[in-house]
C-alpha positions, 0 to 999 in steps of 0.5 A, a space after each residue: 533474558 526476562 519476559 517483556 511486559 504486555 505493553 512492550 510486546 504490543 509495541 514490538 508487534 506494532 514495530 514488526 507490522 510497520 517494518 514488514 509493511 514497508 519492506 513488503 511494499 518495497 521488495 515483496 512478501 518474499 522478504 524473509 522473516 529474519 530480514 523483517 525482524 532484523 529491520 525491526 531491531 528484534 530477534 528472529 525467535 521473537 517473531 513466533 511469540 507474536 505471529 503464528 506464521 509468516 502468512 499471519 504476518 502477511 495478513 496483518 500487514 495487508 490489513 495495516 497497509 489498507 487501513 493506512 491508505 483509508 486513513 489518508 483518504 479520510 485525512 484529505 476529506 477532514 482537511 476541509 477538501 470536498 470529495 473532488 478536491 481530495 480526489 485531485 490531491 490524491 491523484 497529484 500525489 499518486 502520479 508523482 515521481 516521489 511516489 514512483 520512487 518510494 514504494 515502501 511508503 506508497 500505495 499497497 494496491 500497486 505494491 502488493 498486487 503481484 504477491 497477492 495474485 500469486 498467493 492463490 485463493 482463500 487467503 485472508 490477505 486476498 480478502 483484505 486486498 479485494 476489500 481495500 481495492 473496492 474501498 479505494 475505487 469507491 473513494 475515486 468514484 464520482 458522477 463523471 467517472 467510474 472509480 474502478 476505471 480511475 483506480 486502474 489508470 492510477 495503478 497501471 500508470 504507477 506500475 509502468 512508470 516504476 518499470 520504466 524508471 530511468 527512461 523518459 517514458 516513465 515521466 511521460 506515463 505519469 503525465 499522460 495518466 495525470 492528464 487523463 484523470 484531471 483534465 475536464 472531459 
């Protein structure tokens, strides 16, 4: 088989990162390289032409997922929403049944937390994750409430609602957290 062009190689890498981002958020970073490549429509051998290791892929996917999250935050502001309205829109979407049921397209904070925590220190993905969490908390911050507290409430509610999916408690958790974050104090 012939060599691929530089443009095709870049497209292949982008496809692998996007595919891995969805799979890692849905099933965790323990997803095999072979599964990622098959889902991307590429061969397992092609992986090593793009990435030095699976750890390098995890690093890049973590950065990609948080860049995507930051873009969503900017998009809310660019649509003419003020900071408060953009935060409210995010809270509404974050604490929805749709978000609960779609981790593959969901928040990397909730989806990658356990994998990042288990990986140990010194890993590039952990640094990127920490920076992404800090940026998300900054976005959620305001004069009335601490962004870290809001993020912890969102994160905790989402994780608990996913763990209790199929039981009425799941929706109750989402509703309670939504009320706590949106009702005037």
